[in-house]
C-alpha positions as CSV (number, residue, x, y, z in Angstrom):
1,X,11.0,14.7,21.6
2,X,12.5,11.7,20.0
3,X,14.9,12.5,17.1
4,X,14.1,10.4,14.1
5,X,17.9,9.7,13.7
6,X,17.7,7.8,16.9
7,X,14.2,6.2,16.4
8,X,14.1,2.5,16.4
9,X,12.0,1.9,13.4
10,X,12.6,-1.9,13.3
11,X,11.1,-2.2,16.8
12,X,8.2,0.2,15.9
13,X,7.3,-1.8,12.8
14,X,7.5,-5.1,14.6
15,X,5.0,-4.0,17.2
16,X,2.7,-2.2,14.7
17,X,2.7,-5.4,12.4
18,X,1.5,-7.4,15.4
19,X,-1.5,-5.0,15.8
20,X,-2.3,-5.2,12.1
21,X,-2.3,-9.0,12.2
22,X,-4.8,-8.9,15.0
23,X,-6.9,-6.5,12.9
24,X,-6.8,-8.6,9.9
25,X,-8.0,-11.6,11.9
26,X,-10.9,-9.6,13.3
27,X,-11.7,-8.4,9.8
28,X,-11.7,-11.9,8.2
29,X,-13.9,-13.2,11.1
30,X,-16.4,-10.3,10.3
31,X,-16.3,-10.8,6.6
32,X,-16.8,-14.5,6.6
33,X,-20.5,-14.0,6.6
34,X,-20.3,-12.0,3.4
35,X,-18.0,-14.1,1.3
36,X,-19.4,-16.5,-1.2
37,X,-19.0,-20.2,-0.6
38,X,-15.6,-21.5,-1.4
39,X,-13.8,-18.2,-1.3
40,X,-13.3,-17.8,2.4
41,X,-10.1,-19.9,2.5
42,X,-8.4,-18.5,-0.5
43,X,-9.2,-15.0,0.8
44,X,-7.9,-15.8,4.2
45,X,-4.7,-17.4,2.8
46,X,-4.0,-14.4,0.5
47,X,-4.7,-11.8,3.3
48,X,-2.6,-13.5,5.9
49,X,0.3,-14.3,3.7
50,X,2.4,-11.7,5.4
51,X,4.0,-8.6,4.0
52,X,5.3,-5.2,5.1
53,X,1.7,-4.1,6.3
54,X,2.9,-0.5,5.6
55,X,-0.5,0.8,4.5
56,X,-2.5,0.0,7.7
57,X,0.6,1.0,9.8
58,X,0.6,4.4,8.2
59,X,-3.1,4.9,8.6
60,X,-3.1,4.1,12.3
61,X,0.1,6.1,12.8
62,X,-1.3,9.3,11.2
63,X,-4.6,8.9,13.1
64,X,-2.5,9.1,16.2
65,X,-0.3,11.8,15.1
66,X,-3.3,14.0,14.1
67,X,-4.9,13.7,17.6
68,X,-6.9,10.5,17.5
69,X,-6.9,8.1,20.5
70,X,-5.2,5.0,19.2
71,X,-6.9,1.8,19.7
72,X,-8.1,-1.4,17.7
73,X,-10.4,0.7,15.5
74,X,-7.6,2.7,14.0
75,X,-6.0,-0.6,12.8
76,X,-9.3,-1.9,11.5
77,X,-9.6,1.2,9.4
78,X,-6.1,0.6,8.0
79,X,-6.9,-3.0,7.3
80,X,-9.6,-1.9,4.6
81,X,-6.7,-0.6,2.6
82,X,-4.6,-3.7,3.1
83,X,-7.6,-5.8,1.6
84,X,-7.5,-3.7,-1.6
85,X,-3.8,-4.1,-1.6
86,X,-4.1,-7.8,-1.4
87,X,-6.8,-8.0,-4.2
88,X,-4.2,-6.1,-6.3
89,X,-1.5,-8.5,-5.8
90,X,-3.8,-11.6,-6.5
91,X,-4.8,-10.1,-9.8
92,X,-1.3,-8.9,-10.7
93,X,-0.1,-12.5,-10.4
94,X,-2.6,-14.0,-12.8
95,X,-1.4,-15.6,-16.0
96,X,-3.1,-13.0,-18.1
97,X,-1.0,-10.2,-16.3
98,X,2.4,-11.2,-14.7
99,X,1.8,-14.9,-14.5
100,X,3.7,-15.0,-11.2
101,X,4.5,-18.4,-9.5
102,X,5.7,-16.9,-6.1
103,X,4.4,-14.2,-3.9
104,X,6.0,-13.4,-0.5
105,X,8.0,-16.7,-0.8
106,X,4.9,-18.9,-1.3
107,X,2.9,-20.1,-4.3
108,X,0.4,-17.5,-5.7
109,X,-3.3,-17.9,-5.3
110,X,-4.0,-19.1,-8.8
111,X,-1.2,-21.7,-8.5
112,X,-3.0,-23.1,-5.5
113,X,-6.7,-22.7,-6.3
114,X,-6.8,-22.1,-10.0
115,X,-7.4,-18.9,-12.0
116,X,-11.3,-18.7,-11.6
117,X,-11.1,-18.9,-7.9
118,X,-8.2,-16.3,-7.8
119,X,-10.2,-13.8,-9.9
120,X,-13.2,-14.3,-7.8
121,X,-11.4,-14.1,-4.5
122,X,-9.7,-11.0,-5.5
123,X,-12.9,-9.3,-6.7
124,X,-14.7,-10.1,-3.4
125,X,-12.1,-8.2,-1.6
126,X,-13.2,-5.0,-3.3
127,X,-16.7,-4.7,-1.6
128,X,-15.2,-6.4,1.5
129,X,-12.9,-3.4,1.9
130,X,-15.7,-1.0,2.0
131,X,-17.6,-3.1,4.5
132,X,-14.5,-3.2,6.7
133,X,-14.1,0.5,6.4
134,X,-17.7,1.2,7.4
135,X,-17.4,-1.0,10.4
136,X,-14.2,0.7,11.6
137,X,-15.7,4.2,10.9
138,X,-18.6,3.4,13.1
139,X,-16.2,2.1,15.9
140,X,-14.2,5.4,15.7
141,X,-17.4,7.5,15.9
142,X,-16.8,9.5,12.8
143,X,-19.6,11.9,11.7
144,X,-21.5,11.4,8.4
145,X,-19.4,13.8,6.4
146,X,-16.1,12.5,7.5
147,X,-17.3,8.9,7.0
148,X,-18.3,9.9,3.4
149,X,-14.9,11.4,2.7
150,X,-13.1,8.3,4.0
151,X,-15.2,6.0,1.9
152,X,-14.7,8.3,-1.2
153,X,-10.9,8.5,-0.5
154,X,-10.7,4.6,-0.3
155,X,-12.6,3.8,-3.4
156,X,-11.0,6.5,-5.6
157,X,-7.6,5.3,-4.6
158,X,-8.6,1.7,-5.5
159,X,-10.5,2.6,-8.8
160,X,-9.7,3.8,-12.3
161,X,-8.3,7.0,-11.1
162,X,-6.0,5.2,-8.8
163,X,-4.6,1.7,-8.4
164,X,-6.8,0.0,-11.1
165,X,-6.2,2.7,-13.6
166,X,-2.5,2.5,-12.9
167,X,-2.5,-1.2,-13.4
168,X,-4.4,-0.7,-16.7
169,X,-1.9,1.9,-18.0
170,X,1.0,-0.4,-16.9
171,X,-0.4,-3.3,-19.0
172,X,-1.0,-1.1,-22.0
173,X,2.5,0.3,-21.8
174,X,4.2,-3.3,-22.0
175,X,4.8,-2.9,-25.7
176,X,5.5,0.7,-25.7
177,X,8.5,2.9,-24.7
178,X,7.4,5.2,-21.8
179,X,9.1,8.5,-21.1
180,X,9.9,9.3,-17.5
181,X,6.8,11.6,-16.9
182,X,4.4,8.7,-18.2
183,X,6.1,6.3,-16.0
184,X,5.9,8.5,-13.0
185,X,2.1,8.9,-13.6
186,X,1.7,5.1,-13.8
187,X,3.6,4.6,-10.6
188,X,1.7,7.3,-8.7
189,X,-1.6,5.6,-9.7
190,X,-0.6,2.0,-9.3
191,X,1.4,2.3,-6.1
192,X,1.1,5.8,-4.7
193,X,-2.8,6.1,-4.7
194,X,-3.4,3.4,-2.1
195,X,-0.4,4.5,0.0
196,X,-1.6,8.1,0.0
197,X,-5.0,7.1,1.0
198,X,-3.7,5.3,3.9
199,X,-2.4,8.6,5.3
200,X,-5.3,10.7,4.2
201,X,-7.9,8.2,5.6
202,X,-6.1,8.4,9.0
203,X,-5.9,12.1,9.0
204,X,-9.6,12.4,8.1
205,X,-10.7,10.0,10.9
206,X,-8.8,12.3,13.3
207,X,-10.4,15.4,11.9
208,X,-6.9,16.7,10.7
209,X,-6.8,20.3,9.3
210,X,-6.9,20.9,5.5
211,X,-3.2,22.0,5.7
212,X,-2.3,18.7,7.4
213,X,-4.4,16.7,4.8
214,X,-2.6,18.6,2.1
215,X,0.9,17.8,3.5
216,X,-0.1,14.1,4.0
217,X,-1.1,13.9,0.3
218,X,2.3,15.4,-0.8
219,X,4.1,13.0,1.5
220,X,2.2,10.0,0.2
221,X,3.0,11.0,-3.4
222,X,6.6,11.4,-2.7
223,X,7.0,8.0,-0.6
224,X,4.9,6.2,-3.0
225,X,7.0,7.0,-6.0
226,X,10.1,6.3,-4.0
227,X,8.7,2.9,-3.0
228,X,8.1,2.0,-6.5
229,X,11.5,3.2,-7.7
230,X,13.1,1.2,-4.9
231,X,11.1,-1.9,-6.1
232,X,12.5,-1.4,-9.6
233,X,16.0,-1.3,-8.2
234,X,15.5,-4.4,-6.1
235,X,14.0,-6.2,-9.2
236,X,17.2,-5.4,-11.0
237,X,19.7,-6.2,-8.2
238,X,18.1,-9.0,-6.1
239,X,17.3,-12.6,-6.9
240,X,13.8,-14.1,-7.0
241,X,14.6,-16.0,-3.9
242,X,15.7,-12.8,-2.1
243,X,12.5,-11.0,-3.2
244,X,10.1,-13.9,-2.6
245,X,8.4,-13.3,-5.9
246,X,8.9,-14.5,-9.6
247,X,9.0,-13.2,-12.2
248,X,10.4,-9.6,-11.7
249,X,9.5,-6.7,-13.8
250,X,12.8,-7.0,-15.5
251,X,12.2,-10.4,-16.6
252,X,8.8,-9.2,-18.0
253,X,10.5,-6.6,-20.1
254,X,8.7,-3.7,-18.5
255,X,9.9,-0.1,-18.6
256,X,11.2,0.8,-15.2
257,X,13.1,3.7,-13.7
258,X,16.1,1.5,-13.8
259,X,15.8,0.8,-17.5
260,X,15.5,4.6,-18.1
261,X,18.0,6.0,-15.6
262,X,20.2,3.0,-14.5
263,X,20.5,1.8,-10.8
264,X,22.7,4.7,-9.5
265,X,20.6,7.6,-10.7
266,X,17.4,5.8,-9.7
267,X,18.8,5.5,-6.2
268,X,19.4,9.3,-6.2
269,X,15.9,10.1,-7.4
270,X,14.5,7.9,-4.7
271,X,16.6,9.6,-2.0
272,X,15.6,13.0,-3.2
273,X,11.9,11.9,-3.0
274,X,12.4,10.7,0.5
275,X,14.0,14.0,1.5
276,X,11.0,15.8,-0.1
277,X,8.6,13.7,1.9
278,X,10.2,14.7,5.2
279,X,10.3,18.4,4.1
280,X,6.6,18.5,3.4
281,X,5.6,17.1,6.8
282,X,7.6,19.8,8.5
283,X,5.9,22.5,6.3
284,X,2.5,20.9,7.4
285,X,3.3,21.1,11.0
286,X,3.4,17.4,11.4
287,X,6.1,16.3,13.8
288,X,6.7,12.5,13.5
289,X,10.0,10.7,13.9
290,X,8.0,7.6,12.8
291,X,7.0,9.1,9.5
292,X,10.4,10.5,8.9
293,X,12.1,7.1,9.6
294,X,9.5,5.4,7.2
295,X,10.4,7.7,4.4
296,X,14.1,6.7,4.9
297,X,13.3,3.0,5.3
298,X,11.4,3.0,2.0
299,X,14.5,3.8,-0.1
300,X,16.9,1.9,2.2
301,X,15.0,-1.4,2.5
302,X,16.4,-4.6,0.9
303,X,13.1,-6.4,0.3
């Protein structure tokens, strides 16, 4: 077995991103028929604007680690989560929220197409994600119960109890001083919910045991929170040019882990969460140098 200490994560992520990009291309071709007139190009531009593609990679990886036969359909399922993630970024960037000018080094959707198109294109990605998931579930041959559970997982993670709810709480808290527990709850909903759903959906599609699903949920919560804390650190220590986005949360005067704990302590908390994630996988009986390495990468990344 390959030890995670010697695992070439950079090569793994490079190859996996290539598969995700192919799946995104298939998805957009499929969804073109459902998108309202005038929204296909802004949607395509936003979806294909690059990124880490971590969520679909995690979905396909867990599917394989839990016994599924890897193929295009596993990446197609992961892409449904990436569509929701893209929608969240498009709306995050709007003038009424962060008023961001740059995303991934390029002009944001509303700066290119205007606010109305950015709002409508983002909203169109919500039902598009479910359509994409249904198509992938059929390709994977999942039974009715598993199919329902996957769709419930996707939509709960995207909705008021997950990413959208976290975004709402984040907005409501802009003029308040949050304590660490409330900030953790915001991050677990806004960032962690979709990341956890990526893992759980992959596990469900492969008919993973309840113990493994529980372990994946715990891993997702830990790495999701570590991811957001690392984002807070990078916002504080990197330039807009380095990050490829503007403005940062620091410039928006938001409460972050760094504003509460400082950079050094925030780094320690993120590292502890990374260690926790690796530990819960071991307890759940999931052997994966890839997932172990990703837990480390999340807190060591520079972008």
